[in-house]
N, C-alpha and C positions, 0 to 999 in steps of 0.2 A: 221607726222600726226598732227591733230589739235584737242584738247580737248575742252570741253565747256568753261573752264576758261582761256585758253591760251591767252596771249596777243601777242605772236609771232608765226610766221609760222614755223613749225617743220617738216622736212622730216626725214624718218628713217635714222639712222647713215649710212654713207658710209663706210662700213667695210665688210669684208668677213665673212659670217656666216659659222660655222663649220658643221652644219647639215642642209640638205634640205630634207623634206618629200614631195613627189609628189604623189597625188592621182588622178587616171584616171578613167573615167566612163566605159571603156570597155577593153577587152583583145586586141582588134584590135589596139587601140591607144597605149596601153602599149607596144605591140610588135614594133610599129613604134618608140616609144621613146627609147626603149632599143637598137634597131638596130642603130639609129642615134647616141646615146651616145657612144656605143661601138666603132663605126667607128672613133669617134673623140677622143678616148683614155680615156674617163671618166670611173672610176670604181665605181660600185654601187651594192646595194643588192635589190632584188625583193621579196616582200612578198604579195601574192595575187595580188590585182590590185594597189599596192602601190610600190613606188620606193624610196629607201633611199640612199642618197648620203652623204659621209663624206669627207671633204677636205677643205683646205685653199682657194682653188680657186672656191668656190661655186658660187660666183657672176658671174664668167666667165661661169660656167655651166648654170646658169639661163639665161644669155644673149644669150648663144648658143640656148637654147630651145626657147627663144623669137624670135630670128631672123634667125637662121640657120638650124633649125630642120625640115623645110618644113612642118610646121603645119598650118592648115587653121585657120582663125579667129574663126570659130565655135569651133574647137578643143581647141584652147587656152582659150576660154571662159569656156569650160567644165573641163579643167585640173585645179586642185587646188594645191597650194604650201604652205608650212609652213616652215619658216626659223628659226632655233634655234641655240643658242650658244652651245658649247659642254657640258657646265655645267648646261644647262637650261632644266627643265622638261616641259612636255606637260601639263601646267596648264591652267586655264581659261584665265589668263592674257596673256600667250604666244599665245593662240589660237586666240586672237584678231588680230594677224598679219596674219591670214590665208587670202589668196586672190587667185584670179584666175591668171593663167599665162598671160592672156590677160591684166588684170589690172596691173600686174607687168611690162609688156612690155610698156604699155602706161606711167607708172611712170618714165621710163628711157628716154622717148622722150622729145624733146623740152627743152634742158638745159637752153636756154635763158628765158623760162617761170619760171623755178625754181629760177633763179637769180632774175627775176622780183618780184616774190612773197616774196622771202627771204628779199629783200630790200624794199618791199612795194612801188614799182614804179607803181602806178596806177594814171592815169589821167582821169578826168571826162570831157566828152563832153556834151554840153547842146543843146537840140533842142526845139524851142519855140512851145507853144500851143497858138492858136489864138481864141479869142472869136468871134463867128459868128455875134452876134447882134451888138457889138460895133466895130468890126474889129480892136480890140486892143489886146495887149499882155495879155494873161491869166496866163502864167507861163512857166515852162520849164520841160522837162523830162531829168533826169540825166542818162547818158550812159557811162559805164566804158570802158577804154582801158588800156592795159598794155604797158609798155615802156621797150624795150629790152636794152641790154648793149650798143648798138650802137645808141640808140635813135629810133629804129624802133618800129612801132605800132604793138601790139599783140592783136588780136581780142578777144572779150569776150568769144566767143565759145571755143577757144583754152585755154584760162585762166581757164574756169570752167571745161572743160574736164580734164585738168591736175590736178586741185584741187580735183575733184571727184576721180581720180585714186590714189590720195595720202591722202584720207580721210581728206581733208582740205577745203571742201566746206563751212563749218561754218565760218572758218577764212576769206575766200575770200569774202563771202557775207557781213560780218561785215566790212571788209576793204573797200570795194567799197561804202558801205553806209556812213561810216564815212568820206571818202574822198569826196564824193558828197556834204555833208553838209559843210565841211570846204571850198570847192571850191566855192559853192554858196554864202557863207558868205563873202569870200575874194573878189568875183566879185560884191558883193552887188546886186545880181539878185533880180528882183521884181516878185511878184505873187507867185503862188503855185510852189513847187518843187516836181515833181513825182520821187520817188526813188524806184527802183525795189528791190524785195527780192524774194528769193527762199524758198518756204514753206517747202521743205524737208530738208533745212539747218538749220531751226530754231528749236532748242530744247525747248526753253522756251521764249515766247514772252515778259515776264517781263524783262528778261536779255537783250534782243534785245532793248527794249524801254529804259532801264536804260542807256545803252551805247549811244544810239541815243540822249537822253536828255543831257547826259554829254557833248557830243561834241557840241550840240546846245548852251548850257550854256557857254561853253568855248569860242565860237565864236560869242556870242550875236546874234544868229540866232533864230528868232521866230519859235518854233517848231510847232505851229498851222498851219503853211504854208506847212508842209510836207504832202504829199499824199503817202501812202504806196501802191505800185503797185505790185501785185503778177504776176510773170512771171515764166514760167517753160516750158522747151522744152520736158520734159518727163511727163508721167502720174503722177498725184498727188498721192502719196502713201497713204495718210490718209486724207480724206475729213473732218472728224470730227476735226482733228488737225488743219487744215486750218481754219475751222469755228471758233474754239476757238481763233486763232490768230486774225481773223477779229473782233470778239467780244471784245477782250481785247483792241485792238487799238481804236475801236470806243468808248469804255467805257472811255478811256483816252483822248477823244476829237480829235482823228485823223480821217481823211478820208481814205477810202480804195478803190482801183480801181482794176478791173479785166481786164487783158490784153488779146488780141487775141480772143475776143468773136466772135463766129461764125465759128471757125475752131479748129482743134486739140483737146486738153483736155477741152477747155473752151466752152463746149456745153451748150445748154439750161438748162440741168439738173444742171450744176454747177452754172449757173446764178441764178436759182431758189433756190438752197440750200444756197447760200452765200449772196444774196441780197446786192451787193456792193453799194457804194455811186456813183461810176463812172464806166462806162464800156468803153473800147476802142475796137471799131469794127475792126476786123482783116483786114490787108492789102489785103488779097486774096479776100475779098468781095468788097473792095473799087476799086481795079484796074478794069478799063473799066466798071464801074458800069453804066455809061450813055448808054452803048450799050447792057446791059444784063438785060432783064426783071426779071429773077429769082433773081439775086442779088439785084435788086431794091426792089422786094417784101420782101426779107429777111431783108434788111436795114430798110425799112418802118416798118416792124413788130417789129424789135428790138427797134427802136426809139419810137414807140407807146407804147409798153410794158414798156419801161424804163420811159417815161414821166409820165405814169399813176402811177408809183411807186416812183416817185420823184428821179429817177436815172439820172444822167447827162451822156451825150453821147459824146465821142470823136471819130471822124473819123480820123484814122491815115493812113499814107502812101500816102497822096494825092500828085499826080505828074502832073496832067493835069487840065486845066481850066474846062473841062467838068465834071470831077469827083468833083471838087470844087462846081460847080453849083448844081449838083444833091444833094449832102449831105447837103449843106447849106439850100436848099429848102425843105428838107425832114427829119428834126428832129435833125441834129447834133448841139450840143451846142458849141463844140470846134473843131478846125481843127489842124492837125499836118502833116507835110510832106515836101518833097524836094521842092515843089512848093513855099513854104514860105522860108525855110532855111534848110540846112544840119546841122547835129550836129557839133558844134564847141567848142573848149576849152574856147574861149572868144566870146560868142554870142553877136549879135547886140540886143540892147534893143528895137529898133524901129521896128514896123511891116510894112513890105513892101507888101501891099495888091496887088495881081496880077492885071495888067492893064485891063484884060478882065472884062468888066462891065455888064455881062448878068445876074448877081445875083439879084434876087428880093429883094427889101428892106423890 
C-alpha cells in the first residue's frame, strides 16, 4: 500500500496469513463458497454469513477463491475479505486491510506491473500542442508508460488499475508527475508542459505542490510552465475537493486544465463549477466533426463560452485535415493529435504543419 508520506511503493508483504475472514452478502453465495472450498479440501468455520479460515496456506485459499471457485465478477465485488495474523486482533488498523475479493484478485495479476512500480520504471512520452495562430509549438502533454522487466511497454490504464487495487494510486500519481518534470528538464523541452493528475489520488494539494516544486528546483525547470491537467476515467468522488485543488494551484501561480470536456464526467456542470484556465475538448467530439452538424454546434458553443470567460481551448485527438480545418476556424486556440505527432519519449521540437492548406488565415 502507499501512505501519504511514503517515498517508496509498498505492497502488502508476501506471506501466508494465519486467519482469513470472508463476509458474503447472501446465503446463496455462502453456500456456493462452502461447497467449492469443501470439494478442494479447505477446512473452515461458518458463522452466519461469514466464513472463517485458519491455516498456513491461506494465500492459496484466497487464490482459489479468486480464480477457481467459479465466482462471477459481480460476486467477487460483493464478497469482502479480511486477512489477519494469528496474534492480531480486529482493530481499526487491521480493518484498513479489508478489501473485496475482486480487488484482491486484481492485486495478484500483472506481476510485471508490480516489478515496474517497485523499481520506479516509468517513462514519459510527450505529445506536442500547436498554436493555431502562429502554427508553432505551444508545449507538450506528458503521458506516462510503464516499462516491464523485458523492456515491454505497460499502458497507463494497466498501471493505474493495478495501483488502485493495491491502494497505491497516490504513489503512482506522484511518481508519474515527478518523472515527467525530470524528463522534460533533461530533454530541454520548450513551452508549457501539461501534466496529468488524478483528483481522487491527491490528499493534500500543498504536499503535491511541494514535491512538484522540489523536483523542478532540482532540475532547474521553470515551474510556471507547468499546467496541471485533471484527468479521471471514473466519476470524481468529491467536486469540492477538486475545486480546492484548482484554487490552490491557481493561488500559487499555476494554470489548470480540464480534460475530456464534452463527454464522461467532464460535463457542462463541471466546467461551470471549476472554471479552469484551459479546456481540452474530448476526442469523441472532434472525430469526424466536419461531417456532423451536432458536434459542430457543440464545439462552437464550448468555444464561444470559453472565449467569453477567458478560457483557452485545446482540440485534442485531431487525425484528419478536415477535423483540423473545422476546429481551427471555429475557436480552437491549440491543436493536439496524431495528425501532427504521436507521443514520443524524444519528441521533435519543430512543428510540421500538415500540407493541406485549406485553413483560413
